[in-house]
C-alpha positions, 0 to 999 in steps of 0.5 A: 340685807345685802349692801351693794359694792361702792367705792370712793376716791380721795385725793392725796398729795402722793396719790389716791386713796380708795375706800371700798364698802359693801359686798364685793362678791360675784359677777355683780361687782364687774360693772363697779370694778370697771367704774373704779378702773376708769376712775383710777386711770392714770392715777397712782393708788397709794392706799386701799381701805377695805375696813367697810367691806362686809364680804369679798370673794376672788372675783371681787378681789381680782376686780379691785387689784385689776382696777388699782393697776400697779401693786399697792404696798401691803402696809398701805392696805387696811382690812380684816385679816381674812380679806388681806389673805384673800387679796394676797392669794389672788395677787399671787395667782394673777402674777403667776398667770401673767408671768411669761413662760420661756419658750422651750429650746429648739434645735441643737440647744435642745439636743445638748440638753437631752444629751446632758440629762441622759448622761446625768441620768446614766451616772445616777443609775450607775451609782444606784445600781452599785449601791443596790448590788452592795446592799444585796451582797451584804445581805447574802453574806449575812445569810451565809453566816446565819442561815436562820435569817433566811425566810425559807418559806418565801424562797420556796414559794417564790421559786415555785411561782416565779420559776417552776410555774414557767415550765410549760411556756419554756418547754413549748417555746424551746420545742419550737425553737429546736424545730425551727433550727432543725428546719433551717439546718435541713434546708441549708445543708441539703444544698451541699448534701450534708443533711446529716450534720443538721443533728450536730447543728441542733445539738450545739445551738440548743445546748450552748445558746438557745436553752439559756437564752430562751429561758432567760428572756421568758423569765425577764418578761415574766418574773422581772416584771412581776418582781417590779410590780409587786415591790413597786405596789408595796412601795406605793402603799408605803408597806416598805416604809412600814417594814423599815420602821419595824426594823425589817430590812426590805432586802432580806424580806423581799429581794433575797427570796426572789434572788434565791428563788431564781438562782435555784430554778433557772438551772432547772428550767435551762435543763428542761429547755435543753430537753425540749429543744433537742426533742423539737429538733429530733421531731424535725429530723425524723419527719423531714430527713428520715433520721430516726431517734436512735440515729439522732441521739447517737450522733449527739453523743458522739459528735456534740461534746458535753462541754457545750452543755456545761457552757450553757448551764454556766450562764444560768446563775449569772442570768438569774442574778441579773433578772432578779436584781433588775426586777427588784431594783426597779420595783424599789425605785417606784414613786408614789404614782401609777405612772411611775409603776408602769414606767419601772415595770417596763424598764425592768423588762427592757433592761433585763432583756438587754442585759441578757443579750450583752452577757451572752455576747460576753460569754461567747467572746470569753469561751471563744478566747478559751477555745471552748 
């Protein structure tokens, strides 16, 4: 039979002792708790006796603590262990709820905090990037010394999936880039009666810049994001931790095959992009300017130096290393939630494209100083 919640207050020289009996559960104890609070108004509670409480839930515990007002020393609370644990839990929850949350900084203070966090984050990213690069160089050195450590099947599979499968999109994009360069050149040079130099413009632009830039940007969006998502999902599922437990280096099993695959395929894709871009320019000059294919190819051979082709191809290995490294590193930095995965995949694409543009600008300055 349920016993109703009751209380008795006993006076003591140092304060008041409260003795509770019955079942302090549910909403039915609200009125009793209010009565207890009224009885204790302005009177300090020095002891709580809950030995006769048969049942107690969070609502009853909160009512008792609210009625007592100031916290009672734990040594002066008597009751069964489970009752005491519940009172302690509810007291902590009530204290955290009543704690004042400081207002977020505003104005110049907020700006300084964001700048400081950004600086610290940039430093951490730099250190982690250097550690990643060092580990990758160690794996490359070990693979060169002992080629049997290389997982050739994974390298070939990733070269096909991450590189060669991108041939259609690279070809189509480069074709239209070459066509656009041809159209712009024809319209601009027509004002000076120099339409014929559109051929040289197309040849230099495609051979020197657009072939590798278009290829690298497409692979940054296609392969870097794929690498980050694949390795990140394995990190979330603790597969990488399992590999470490089994003695398998994730850099050898996951990073190196992707690095090697792109290192082989990006030069091939750059060559395909070169042919597609020149063909797009040829179509435009033939249809708009009436310059036939034989004339187009002859002017390319006569006036566009082969060094322009080798300048474009020299950028391919660097772009491959940057794309594969950024994609794999962002994948290894994924945490345990889906939000972290999405954030790292986005960062892989953005960082890779930014690095591609910066590296291309560096190459342009270098070759300009070398008069190439």
